[in-house]
C-alpha positions as CSV (number, residue, x, y, z in Angstrom):
1,I,-5.4,-100.6,71.7
2,M,-7.5,-100.7,68.5
3,P,-5.8,-101.9,65.5
4,G,-6.5,-99.5,62.2
5,E,-5.4,-99.2,59.0
6,F,-3.0,-96.1,59.5
7,L,-2.4,-96.6,63.4
8,G,-3.6,-97.8,66.3
9,T,-5.9,-95.7,68.6
10,V,-6.1,-95.5,72.3
11,S,-9.4,-94.1,74.3
12,A,-8.6,-93.3,77.8
13,K,-9.7,-90.6,80.2
14,V,-6.4,-88.1,81.5
15,D,-6.6,-85.1,83.4
16,C,-4.2,-83.4,81.6
17,P,-4.0,-80.7,84.2
18,T,-3.1,-83.0,87.2
19,L,-1.3,-85.1,85.4
20,F,1.4,-81.7,84.3
21,S,1.2,-80.5,87.5
22,L,3.4,-83.4,88.7
23,D,6.7,-82.0,90.2
24,L,8.4,-86.1,88.4
25,I,7.6,-85.2,84.8
26,N,10.5,-82.7,84.2
27,A,12.7,-84.1,87.2
28,P,16.3,-84.6,85.0
29,S,17.7,-87.7,86.6
30,G,21.0,-86.3,86.5
31,M,22.4,-88.8,84.4
32,K,24.5,-88.3,80.9
33,P,21.6,-90.4,78.6
34,P,23.9,-93.8,77.8
35,K,25.7,-94.1,74.4
36,W,23.9,-95.8,71.7
37,H,25.8,-99.5,72.2
38,E,25.8,-99.0,76.0
39,T,21.8,-99.3,75.8
40,P,20.1,-103.0,76.0
41,A,20.0,-104.9,72.3
42,V,15.7,-104.9,72.5
43,Y,15.9,-101.0,73.3
44,R,17.9,-100.5,69.8
45,E,16.0,-103.2,68.3
46,Y,12.7,-101.3,69.4
47,A,13.8,-97.4,68.5
48,S,15.6,-98.6,65.4
49,H,12.2,-100.6,64.1
50,S,14.4,-103.8,63.9
51,G,16.8,-101.5,62.1
52,K,14.6,-100.0,59.5
53,V,15.7,-96.4,60.8
54,D,19.4,-95.5,61.3
55,I,20.5,-94.6,64.1
56,K,23.1,-91.4,64.8
57,Q,25.8,-91.3,67.0
58,W,25.0,-88.2,68.5
59,Y,21.8,-86.0,71.1
60,F,21.4,-82.9,72.1
61,E,21.6,-82.5,76.1
62,T,19.3,-80.6,76.9
63,D,18.5,-82.0,81.0
64,A,20.4,-79.6,82.4
65,T,18.5,-76.4,81.0
66,A,14.8,-78.1,81.1
67,A,14.3,-78.0,84.9
68,T,15.4,-74.8,85.3
69,A,14.0,-72.5,82.0
70,T,11.1,-70.7,81.8
71,A,8.5,-71.7,80.1
72,T,8.0,-69.5,77.0
73,V,4.2,-67.9,76.8
74,Y,2.9,-67.1,73.0
75,S,0.4,-64.8,72.8
76,E,-3.1,-65.1,71.0
77,A,-1.3,-62.7,68.2
78,D,2.2,-65.4,68.1
79,V,-0.2,-68.3,67.5
80,K,-2.1,-67.2,64.8
81,M,1.1,-66.1,63.6
82,Y,2.0,-69.8,63.0
83,I,-1.7,-70.2,61.9
84,E,-1.4,-67.5,59.1
85,R,2.1,-68.5,58.2
86,W,0.9,-72.5,57.9
87,Q,-2.3,-71.4,55.6
88,N,0.2,-69.3,53.2
89,R,2.4,-72.5,52.8
90,T,5.4,-70.7,54.6
91,A,5.3,-73.4,57.9
92,M,8.0,-71.9,60.5
93,D,8.7,-76.3,61.0
94,S,11.0,-77.5,63.3
95,Y,11.4,-80.7,61.1
96,A,11.7,-80.8,56.8
97,D,7.8,-80.6,55.6
98,G,6.7,-81.5,59.3
99,S,3.8,-79.2,58.9
100,L,2.2,-81.0,55.7
101,K,3.0,-84.5,57.2
102,T,1.2,-83.7,60.4
103,D,-1.7,-81.9,58.0
104,E,-1.6,-85.1,55.7
105,A,-2.2,-87.5,59.1
106,A,-3.9,-85.2,60.5
107,D,-6.2,-85.4,57.7
108,F,-6.4,-89.3,57.4
109,V,-6.8,-90.1,61.0
110,N,-9.9,-87.4,61.2
111,V,-8.8,-84.8,63.9
112,E,-11.3,-82.6,63.9
113,G,-13.5,-82.2,66.9
114,K,-11.1,-84.0,68.9
115,T,-8.6,-83.3,72.0
116,I,-5.5,-83.7,71.1
117,L,-2.9,-84.4,73.7
118,V,1.1,-82.6,72.5
119,I,3.9,-83.5,74.2
120,G,7.5,-81.9,74.3
121,T,6.8,-78.6,72.0
122,Q,8.8,-75.8,72.4
123,T,7.3,-73.9,69.4
124,P,3.6,-73.8,67.9
125,W,4.0,-75.2,64.3
126,L,2.5,-78.3,64.8
127,E,-0.5,-76.7,67.2
128,A,-0.9,-74.4,64.1
129,V,-1.7,-77.1,61.9
130,L,-4.0,-79.1,64.0
131,L,-5.6,-75.7,65.2
132,D,-6.5,-74.8,61.0
133,R,-8.0,-78.1,61.0
134,E,-10.7,-77.0,64.2
135,V,-9.4,-79.6,66.7
136,F,-11.3,-78.8,69.5
137,N,-8.5,-78.5,72.3
138,I,-5.1,-78.8,72.5
139,W,-3.6,-79.9,76.0
140,L,-0.2,-79.2,76.1
141,G,3.3,-79.7,78.4
142,N,5.5,-77.6,80.7
143,N,7.2,-76.2,77.5
144,L,4.3,-73.9,76.3
145,T,1.9,-72.3,78.7
146,L,-0.4,-70.6,76.9
147,L,-2.3,-71.7,73.2
148,P,-6.0,-70.4,72.3
149,T,-8.4,-73.8,71.7
150,Q,-11.1,-73.7,69.1
151,G,-14.6,-74.7,70.2
């Protein structure tokens, strides 16, 4: 990892199609996640950024459906709609100001012409911001199976 002013960078050659074809990626463990107080102290320290992030005592249990769910396929028109919504500043974010914050970070680290790996996406709001910044290619995990690329 090479430290930078904003965040560190890691470079590696990754064979994304092979990586995402592995059966183990989405294999549910069959166990429920532990309650917060049951996790090791070192994990709690790490996850809370040394207590700087408040931790809530709940989570969304999606393991049971993730392994059997059919991947959502977005058409080129769907993705263009997300991009247009972002450009019109009516983005369909999953998080408050998520698109704006993503765009600020993408600008700061200069993603233009880069290949980006997106893991765990369910709707292409983040990808719309990156494509609008002329990212060269976006590799996705199993939840999203179609997204046009630039270049």
